[in-house]
C-alpha positions in Angstrom: 0.2 9.2 -18.8 -2.8 10.3 -20.9 -5.8 8.0 -20.5 -7.3 9.3 -23.7 -4.4 8.1 -25.8 -5.6 4.6 -25.4 -7.2 2.9 -28.4 -9.8 0.4 -27.2 -12.7 -0.9 -29.3 -16.0 -1.8 -27.5 -15.2 -5.4 -28.3 -11.8 -5.2 -26.6 -13.4 -3.6 -23.5 -16.0 -6.4 -23.3 -13.3 -9.1 -23.9 -11.4 -7.6 -21.0 -8.8 -4.9 -20.2 -6.7 -4.2 -17.2 -6.3 -0.5 -16.4 -3.8 0.9 -13.9 -5.1 4.0 -12.1 -3.4 6.2 -9.6 -6.1 6.8 -7.1 -6.1 10.4 -5.7 -6.5 11.4 -2.1 -10.1 11.5 -0.9 -11.5 9.2 -3.6 -13.0 5.9 -2.6 -12.2 2.9 -4.8 -15.9 2.6 -5.6 -15.9 6.2 -6.9 -13.0 5.5 -9.2 -14.8 2.4 -10.6 -18.0 4.4 -11.2 -16.2 7.3 -12.9 -14.3 4.9 -15.2 -17.4 2.9 -16.0 -19.2 6.1 -17.0 -16.4 7.3 -19.3 -15.9 3.9 -20.9 -19.6 3.6 -21.7 -19.8 7.1 -23.0 -16.8 6.8 -25.2 -17.4 3.3 -26.6 -21.2 3.5 -27.0 -21.7 0.5 -24.8 -24.9 0.5 -22.8 -23.5 -2.0 -20.2 -20.0 -3.1 -19.2 -18.6 -4.8 -16.2 -16.0 -2.8 -14.3 -14.4 -3.7 -11.0 -11.2 -3.1 -8.9 -8.8 -5.7 -7.6 -8.2 -4.5 -4.0 -9.7 -1.6 -2.1 -7.7 1.5 -1.1 -9.0 3.7 1.8 -10.1 7.2 0.8 -7.1 8.6 2.8 -4.7 6.4 0.8 -3.4 7.1 -2.7 -1.7 5.0 -5.3 -2.2 2.0 -7.6 -5.6 0.7 -8.1 -6.1 -2.1 -10.7 -9.3 -1.8 -12.7 -10.7 -4.7 -14.7 -13.3 -4.5 -17.5 -15.5 -7.1 -19.2 -14.3 -10.7 -18.9 -11.1 -9.5 -17.2 -13.2 -9.1 -14.0 -12.9 -12.9 -13.6 -9.2 -12.3 -12.8 -9.9 -10.0 -9.9 -9.5 -12.7 -7.2 -6.2 -13.8 -8.6 -4.9 -10.2 -8.8 -6.0 -9.6 -5.2 -3.8 -12.5 -4.0 -0.6 -10.9 -5.3 2.0 -9.1 -3.1 1.4 -5.4 -2.4 4.0 -2.6 -1.9 3.3 0.6 0.1 5.2 3.7 1.1 4.0 6.1 3.7 4.5 7.8 7.1 3.8 6.9 10.7 3.2 9.8 13.1 4.8 8.8 16.4 3.6 10.0 19.8 -0.1 9.9 19.2 -2.9 7.3 18.5 -6.3 7.6 16.9 -9.3 5.2 17.1 -9.1 4.6 13.4 -5.3 4.2 13.4 -5.1 7.0 10.8 -6.3 10.6 10.2 -10.0 9.7 9.8 -10.5 10.2 13.5 -9.0 12.7 16.0 -6.1 11.9 18.3 -7.3 10.2 21.5 -3.9 9.7 23.3 -0.5 11.3 23.2 3.0 10.1 24.2 6.4 11.7 24.7 8.7 10.8 21.8 11.9 12.1 23.5 13.0 8.7 24.6 12.6 7.1 21.1 15.9 6.5 19.4 16.6 5.7 15.8 18.1 2.3 16.9 14.8 1.5 18.7 12.8 2.3 15.7 14.9 0.4 13.2 15.1 -2.7 15.5 11.3 -2.8 16.1 10.7 -3.5 12.4 12.0 -7.0 12.9 9.1 -7.8 15.2 6.7 -7.1 12.3 8.5 -8.9 9.5 7.5 -12.3 8.4 4.3 -14.1 9.4 2.5 -12.0 12.0 -0.9 -11.9 13.8 -2.8 -8.7 13.1 -6.0 -7.3 14.4 -8.0 -5.4 11.7 -8.9 -1.8 12.7 -12.4 -1.3 14.2 -12.9 1.4 11.6 -12.8 -1.0 8.6 -15.3 -2.4 6.2 -14.9 -6.0 7.4 -18.1 -7.6 8.5 -19.0 -9.3 11.8 -22.5 -10.8 12.1 -23.5 -9.2 8.9 -22.5 -5.7 10.0 -19.5 -3.6 9.0 -17.0 -3.0 11.8 -17.0 0.7 11.3 -20.8 0.7 12.0 -20.1 -0.8 15.4 -17.3 1.8 16.0 -19.6 4.8 15.0 -22.2 3.4 17.4 -19.7 3.3 20.2 -19.8 -0.5 20.3 -16.7 -2.7 20.7 -17.3 -6.1 19.1 -14.7 -8.9 19.6 -12.3 -8.8 16.6 -10.6 -11.9 15.5 -6.9 -11.6 14.6 -5.6 -13.0 11.4 -2.3 -14.1 10.0 -0.7 -11.9 7.4 2.8 -11.9 5.9 5.1 -8.8 5.8 7.8 -9.7 3.4 9.8 -6.5 3.9 9.4 -3.6 6.4 12.0 -0.9 5.9 12.3 2.5 7.6 13.4 4.9 4.9 13.6 8.2 6.9 13.3 9.3 10.6 12.4 12.9 11.4 10.5 12.5 14.7 7.6 12.5 15.1 7.5 11.4 11.5 8.8 8.0 10.4 8.8 7.1 6.7 8.6 3.4 5.6 8.3 0.9 2.8 6.3 -2.3 3.3 5.9 -5.3 1.0 3.1 -7.5 2.2 0.5 -10.1 1.5 -3.2 -9.6 0.8 -5.2 -8.5 3.8 -2.5 -6.6 5.6 -3.7 -3.4 7.2 -0.9 -0.8 7.2 -3.0 1.2 9.7 -2.9 -1.7 12.2 0.9 -2.0 11.5 1.3 1.6 12.5 -0.7 1.2 15.7 1.1 -2.0 16.7 4.4 -0.5 15.8 3.9 2.4 18.2 2.5 0.1 20.9 5.6 -2.1 20.7 7.8 0.9 21.4 5.7 1.6 24.5 4.6 4.7 22.7 1.9 5.5 20.2 1.6 5.9 16.4 -0.9 6.3 13.6 -0.8 6.4 9.9 -0.5 9.9 8.5 0.0 9.0 4.8 -0.1 5.9 2.6 0.6 5.2 -1.1 0.3 1.9 -2.8 3.2 1.7 -5.3 2.9 -1.9 -6.6 0.4 -4.8 -7.0 2.1 -7.9 -8.1 4.2 -6.9 -11.2 2.2 -3.8 -11.8 3.8 -0.5 -10.8 2.5 3.0 -10.0 4.8 4.5 -12.6 2.7 3.0 -15.3 -0.7 4.2 -13.9 -3.0 6.8 -15.3 -4.0 9.7 -13.2 -7.7 10.3 -12.5 -7.1 13.8 -13.9 -6.4 12.3 -17.3 -9.6 10.3 -17.1 -12.1 13.0 -15.9 -10.9 15.9 -18.0 -12.6 16.3 -21.4 -10.5 15.1 -24.3 -10.2 16.8 -27.6 -10.2 13.5 -29.4 -12.1 10.4 -28.3 -9.7 7.5 -28.9 -11.9 4.6 -27.7 -13.5 3.4 -30.9 -17.2 2.6 -31.2 -17.7 -0.7 -33.0 
């Protein structure tokens, strides 16, 4: 989709719009918001406009990011509460401290004893209401400090588990050590933790090697704008100054 084919007046942007963005690999959610704010201000002539996202995606994740402008930012909390859908890949036989590719492998396991039946059956343990420990490499705060700050300092603070709901956990492909999956879940679910716990439950190891958010509530990735369409110069500016 072409972002610059949108026709927004400055008044419409202030009144509030919801933009669906396909976040690329390596971008933080904050960077996406900043880039969009800059473009919207530049194209509309507005000196100031509220822009925010409804649910963070890690830099190593891709996919749907909901961006709200103007008065629509008041809906962010409601949008965050909706169900999320993800697809991705677990890499079996190895763990990392961050539960994904942000950190190096710290332990390896033999995957020869893993069978497809074992892998399929283990999803049942992680479907429904489950207790989950957030990753130590996360932005959650404890005593006013981000967990990842403790981790990078070599500290191990006590992390409180929390209840999340995994509505659907489906294995879509097995090609060991890679296991592809689809997950539908509640707000606050860490797919990285799911990967780690999944491997542990199999008396093995696993970490998240790729993740894509494909849906937030009723909003789907198929209808999202690429960041490429946002950051590339447009031959015609279609956000009207008014």
